[in-house]
GUKE-543668 format. One line per 3 residues: number of its first residue (from 1); for each residue x negated, y, z negated of C-alpha. Coordinates in nm, 4 decimals. Each point is the difference from the previous one (the first is absolute). Last residue first. Example, Ala and Ser with C-alpha at 12.3 -4.5 7.8 and 13.67 -1.06 7.14 Angstrom:
2 = -1.3670,-0.1060,-0.7140 | 0.1370,-0.3440,-0.0660
end
This chain:
317 = 0.5664,6.0640,-3.4849 | -0.0722,-0.3655,-0.0856 | 0.3661,-0.0976,-0.0085
314 = 0.0494,0.1208,0.3585 | -0.2922,-0.2144,0.1144 | 0.1563,-0.3155,-0.1413
311 = 0.3348,0.0898,0.1593 | -0.1572,0.0493,0.3425 | -0.1788,-0.3335,-0.0394
308 = 0.3306,-0.1667,-0.0803 | 0.1906,0.1628,0.2853 | -0.2638,-0.0894,0.2598
305 = -0.0287,-0.3582,-0.1185 | 0.3751,-0.0514,-0.0036 | 0.0164,0.1422,0.3525
302 = -0.2294,-0.2799,0.1159 | 0.2340,-0.2533,-0.1610 | 0.2897,0.1615,0.1886
299 = -0.1856,-0.0454,0.3288 | -0.0863,-0.3616,-0.0795 | 0.3622,-0.0774,-0.0782
296 = 0.1112,-0.2453,-0.2648 | 0.2217,-0.2961,-0.0597 | 0.2428,-0.0479,-0.2818
293 = -0.0229,0.1843,-0.3312 | -0.2597,0.2429,0.1305 | -0.2476,0.1660,-0.2397
290 = -0.2031,-0.3217,-0.0191 | -0.0556,0.0174,0.3762 | -0.1852,0.3307,0.0060
287 = -0.0765,0.2192,-0.2979 | -0.0210,-0.0078,-0.3799 | -0.1531,0.2660,-0.2250
284 = -0.1824,0.0111,-0.3346 | -0.1070,0.3498,-0.1055 | 0.2548,0.0178,-0.2798
281 = 0.1150,-0.3507,-0.1066 | 0.3773,-0.0016,0.0540 | -0.0744,-0.0425,0.3683
278 = -0.0743,0.2744,0.2522 | 0.1599,-0.0535,0.3409 | 0.0552,0.3782,0.0230
275 = 0.3785,-0.0419,-0.0263 | -0.0468,-0.2110,-0.3126 | -0.1213,-0.3546,-0.0604
272 = 0.1130,-0.3263,-0.1646 | -0.1480,-0.3126,0.1593 | 0.2425,-0.2812,0.0914
269 = 0.0443,-0.3046,-0.2237 | 0.3804,-0.0081,0.0178 | 0.0414,0.1430,-0.3500
266 = -0.2323,0.2914,0.0785 | -0.3776,-0.0170,-0.0063 | -0.2573,0.2177,-0.1766
263 = -0.3450,0.0194,0.1599 | -0.2913,-0.0610,-0.2372 | -0.2103,-0.1482,0.2852
260 = 0.0146,-0.3447,-0.1617 | 0.3789,0.0411,0.0094 | -0.0236,0.0601,0.3737
257 = -0.1997,-0.3213,0.0358 | 0.2615,-0.2031,-0.1836 | 0.2808,0.1489,0.2070
254 = -0.1391,-0.0917,0.3433 | 0.3047,0.1357,0.1847 | 0.1479,-0.2737,0.2142
251 = -0.0304,-0.0793,0.3679 | 0.2195,-0.0379,0.3052 | 0.2173,-0.2851,0.1194
248 = -0.1985,-0.1285,0.2974 | 0.0012,-0.3713,-0.0868 | -0.1326,-0.2280,0.2719
245 = 0.1319,-0.3547,-0.0031 | -0.1600,-0.2861,0.1917 | 0.0811,-0.3288,0.1701
242 = 0.3759,0.0429,-0.0338 | 0.2956,-0.2301,-0.0733 | 0.3568,0.1233,-0.0517
239 = 0.2591,-0.0379,-0.2773 | 0.3555,0.1302,-0.0434 | 0.2111,0.3127,-0.0592
236 = -0.1662,0.1320,-0.3181 | -0.3341,-0.0872,0.1574 | -0.2040,-0.3021,-0.1051
233 = -0.3299,0.0266,0.1819 | -0.1646,-0.3375,0.0537 | -0.3651,0.0747,0.0624
230 = -0.1767,-0.2614,0.2087 | -0.2269,-0.2948,-0.0746 | 0.2843,-0.2528,0.0220
227 = 0.2214,0.2041,-0.2363 | -0.1272,0.2319,-0.2698 | 0.2555,0.2186,-0.1780
224 = 0.0821,0.3696,-0.0234 | 0.2738,0.1824,-0.1907 | 0.3149,0.2138,0.0207
221 = -0.0819,0.2101,0.3072 | 0.2599,0.2711,0.0490 | 0.2033,0.0618,0.3160
218 = 0.1168,0.3351,0.1361 | -0.2211,-0.0251,0.3049 | -0.1497,-0.2948,0.1864
215 = -0.1389,0.1555,0.3162 | -0.1658,-0.2276,0.2564 | -0.2924,0.1625,0.1783
212 = -0.0820,-0.0427,0.3720 | 0.3689,-0.0480,0.0770 | -0.0144,0.2892,0.2511
209 = 0.2767,0.1743,-0.1969 | -0.1930,-0.0614,-0.3228 | -0.3200,0.1384,0.1471
206 = 0.1925,0.3036,0.1263 | 0.1628,0.0663,-0.3383 | -0.3378,-0.0508,-0.1682
203 = -0.1555,0.2657,0.2229 | 0.2792,0.2555,-0.0345 | -0.0156,-0.0269,-0.3788
200 = -0.3781,0.0246,0.0198 | 0.0162,0.3258,0.1914 | 0.2701,0.1391,-0.2298
197 = -0.2035,-0.0632,-0.3184 | 0.0765,-0.3160,-0.1932 | 0.2236,0.0204,-0.3121
194 = 0.3471,-0.0534,0.1525 | -0.0221,-0.3645,0.1043 | 0.3508,-0.1355,-0.0439
191 = 0.1975,-0.2511,-0.2081 | -0.2333,0.0048,-0.2993 | -0.2049,-0.2959,-0.1253
188 = -0.2467,0.0187,0.2866 | -0.1295,-0.2938,0.2035 | -0.1977,0.0298,0.3230
185 = -0.0366,-0.3263,0.1938 | -0.2997,-0.0615,0.2226 | -0.1054,-0.2713,0.2464
182 = -0.3666,0.0721,0.0641 | -0.2435,0.1477,0.2516 | 0.1498,0.3367,0.1010
179 = 0.2506,-0.0268,-0.2859 | -0.2779,0.0734,-0.2478 | -0.0177,0.3636,0.1092
176 = 0.3752,0.0545,-0.0175 | 0.0368,-0.1641,-0.3416 | -0.2999,0.1789,-0.1524
173 = 0.1209,0.3364,0.1301 | 0.3495,-0.0534,-0.1401 | -0.1315,-0.1116,-0.3402
170 = -0.2411,0.2926,-0.0169 | 0.2664,0.2542,0.0893 | 0.2391,-0.1146,-0.2717
167 = 0.2550,-0.2773,-0.0505 | -0.1954,-0.2940,-0.1352 | -0.0593,-0.3738,0.0424
164 = -0.1765,-0.1290,0.3118 | 0.0709,-0.3682,0.0708 | -0.2440,-0.1674,0.2368
161 = 0.0292,-0.3057,0.2255 | -0.3618,-0.0375,0.1049 | -0.1497,-0.0074,0.3492
158 = -0.2870,0.2288,-0.0826 | -0.1710,0.0434,-0.3332 | 0.0382,0.2418,-0.2896
155 = -0.3054,-0.0046,-0.2242 | 0.0326,0.3659,-0.1035 | 0.3158,0.1710,0.1277
152 = 0.1067,0.1379,-0.3384 | 0.1730,-0.1327,-0.3143 | -0.0375,-0.3609,0.1108
149 = 0.1377,-0.3390,-0.1098 | -0.0964,-0.3299,0.1651 | -0.3094,-0.0535,-0.2172
146 = 0.2242,0.0583,-0.3015 | 0.2421,-0.2779,0.0897 | -0.1274,-0.2745,-0.2325
143 = 0.0022,0.2469,-0.2886 | 0.3806,0.0396,0.0299 | 0.0962,0.3685,0.0399
140 = 0.2408,0.0894,-0.2809 | 0.2929,0.2319,0.0590 | -0.0225,0.3750,-0.0689
137 = -0.1974,0.0616,0.3181 | -0.3416,0.1649,-0.0182 | -0.0792,0.3684,0.0318
134 = -0.3496,0.0654,0.1255 | -0.2695,0.1198,-0.2422 | -0.2514,0.1886,0.2149
131 = 0.3114,0.1270,0.1778 | 0.0778,0.2432,-0.2796 | -0.2737,0.2532,0.0560
128 = -0.2423,0.1829,-0.2268 | -0.0314,0.3767,0.0106 | -0.0760,0.0921,-0.3626
125 = -0.1175,0.3619,-0.0135 | -0.2192,0.0966,-0.2956 | -0.1038,0.3374,-0.1374
122 = -0.2792,0.1414,-0.2210 | -0.2214,-0.2962,0.0745 | -0.2378,-0.2467,-0.1592
119 = -0.1728,-0.3057,0.1408 | -0.0816,-0.3330,-0.1620 | -0.1640,-0.2919,0.1761
116 = 0.0261,-0.1346,0.3556 | 0.2375,-0.2829,-0.0869 | 0.2287,0.2678,-0.1345
113 = 0.0614,0.2067,-0.3125 | 0.1475,0.3434,0.0577 | -0.0285,0.2489,-0.2886
110 = 0.2367,0.2931,0.0275 | -0.0841,0.3247,-0.1787 | 0.2476,0.1970,-0.2120
107 = -0.1802,-0.0955,-0.3246 | 0.0186,-0.3710,0.0849 | 0.2209,-0.1416,0.2727
104 = -0.0355,-0.3652,0.0914 | 0.0145,-0.1788,0.3349 | -0.0335,-0.3746,0.0459
101 = -0.1443,-0.2753,0.2186 | -0.0646,0.1797,0.3301 | -0.1199,-0.2386,0.2688
98 = -0.3066,0.0944,0.2050 | -0.0431,-0.1642,0.3383 | -0.0172,0.3445,0.1575
95 = -0.1349,0.3126,-0.1643 | 0.0522,0.3312,0.1757 | -0.1507,0.3491,-0.0273
92 = 0.1567,0.1893,0.2896 | -0.2326,0.1184,0.2759 | 0.2942,0.1841,0.1644
89 = -0.0951,-0.1181,0.3476 | -0.0500,-0.3658,-0.0929 | 0.3168,-0.0370,-0.2076
86 = 0.2107,0.1793,0.2581 | -0.1558,-0.1945,0.2867 | 0.0738,-0.3354,-0.1579
83 = 0.3583,0.1194,-0.0627 | 0.0317,0.0745,0.3704 | -0.1422,-0.3379,0.1012
80 = 0.2425,-0.1762,-0.2359 | 0.2909,0.1857,0.1585 | -0.1240,-0.0748,0.3531
77 = -0.0166,-0.3733,-0.0799 | 0.3394,-0.0320,-0.1661 | 0.1527,0.1946,0.2853
74 = 0.0790,0.3646,0.0605 | 0.2286,0.2825,-0.0963 | -0.1779,0.3012,-0.1486
71 = -0.1793,0.0987,-0.3226 | -0.1674,0.3387,-0.0072 | -0.1192,0.0021,-0.3627
68 = -0.0338,0.3558,-0.1311 | 0.3222,0.0324,-0.1950 | 0.3729,0.0431,0.0431
65 = 0.0871,-0.2620,0.2590 | 0.3614,0.0459,0.1030 | 0.1734,-0.3375,-0.0203
62 = 0.2857,-0.1095,0.2236 | 0.1610,-0.3213,-0.1221 | 0.0424,-0.2301,0.3020
59 = -0.0932,-0.3087,-0.2010 | -0.3468,0.1524,-0.0475 | -0.0518,0.3403,0.1619
56 = -0.3783,-0.0218,0.0264 | 0.0371,-0.3307,0.1795 | -0.2371,-0.2972,-0.0190
53 = 0.0696,-0.2449,0.2798 | -0.1542,-0.3417,-0.0564 | -0.2988,-0.0663,0.2305
50 = -0.1139,-0.2863,-0.2234 | 0.2605,-0.0948,-0.2624 | 0.0172,0.2095,-0.3130
47 = -0.0282,-0.1899,-0.3317 | -0.3727,-0.0398,-0.0511 | -0.1634,0.3057,0.1603
44 = 0.2880,0.2371,-0.0756 | 0.0197,-0.1169,-0.3616 | -0.3780,0.0266,-0.0452
41 = -0.0181,0.3621,0.1158 | -0.3637,0.0574,-0.1054 | -0.2698,-0.2672,-0.0080
38 = -0.1490,-0.2731,-0.2195 | 0.2947,-0.0226,-0.2374 | 0.0247,0.1600,-0.3473
35 = -0.0006,0.3589,0.1239 | -0.1422,0.2950,-0.1968 | 0.0062,0.3546,0.1405
32 = -0.2231,0.2585,-0.1733 | 0.0295,0.3786,0.0171 | -0.2394,0.2662,-0.1280
29 = 0.0522,0.3567,0.1240 | 0.3762,0.0452,0.0347 | 0.0315,0.2686,0.2665
26 = 0.3018,-0.0332,0.2240 | -0.1795,-0.1928,0.2739 | -0.1672,-0.2471,-0.2366
23 = 0.3090,-0.0678,-0.2077 | 0.2170,-0.0170,0.3121 | -0.2257,-0.2662,0.1524
20 = -0.0018,-0.2080,-0.3181 | 0.3762,0.0217,-0.0439 | 0.0568,-0.1038,0.3617
17 = -0.2342,-0.2968,-0.0428 | 0.1787,-0.1075,-0.3170 | 0.3451,0.0343,0.1489
14 = -0.1082,-0.1782,0.3201 | -0.1511,-0.2929,-0.1935 | -0.3196,0.0066,-0.2033
11 = 0.1302,-0.0366,-0.3537 | -0.0954,0.1698,-0.3255 | -0.0888,0.3629,0.0649
8 = -0.2328,0.1683,-0.2493 | 0.0131,0.3775,-0.0187 | -0.2147,0.2808,-0.1424
5 = -0.2658,-0.2593,-0.0659 | -0.2400,-0.0645,-0.2882 | -0.2429,-0.2802,0.0769
2 = -0.2578,0.1388,-0.2446 | 0.1039,0.2842,-0.2323
end
């Protein structure tokens, strides 16, 4: 049968790359990785600042790598270089700029329809991320302010009064980086910053002590208005004016796409899977960011790939 694969991997992030490498190393003959953007690791390229630290033990959580990918601490750039090398050395069949539209299962064979045509496979791993669809605030953003609202560091200038909203690593790193050339306030609805890893907690504490970043914690934003070309932010305890807001509040599971991949979802819209990351559709697996409820780890995503491929091979014996 033409275009028949042992495994098709949907998504070219760390989980997808790890799955592809493990499949080749462990003995699956025909493997295809499909990525809708023009290169692998789109989330890292778009949402990580240049020279951002990328730790194997994310948020201080020690992870023992189980498979054949030797991932180590580095930076955004060294991580992308390493993944480049993995894809080049393993001669993995990849298709970039190719969006998957739907997956069907007929007579125990998956049919994957994408912008590149139709391919078939015995097994599928869906490794799409959450950050491609950033979380947005519950309150309305007035259309007149949209050019002043960011969900990453794109189009940020110098000399602006910037409000960063969020309580995780990304929010802290954005605030500290922007403070070099801007006046920055970091707002988080909880009273303390407990989500960032220890290094980032130390960093934001130092920046706050040095008055490089103003912390506004334990205060919710009620709504936004336009005032004299600026953003009027109405907090629960009063109003302040800013030139720009950057939201770093995570991403959501792309539920509609998962449904198109015949993946069952629970009441909160999260994929249902077992201890082997296999969904309720036999042969359909999930890995990477969509397995995590809040934030993910590259090292753990790599382990997902190893465990899934191992499980696929065990079923074939």
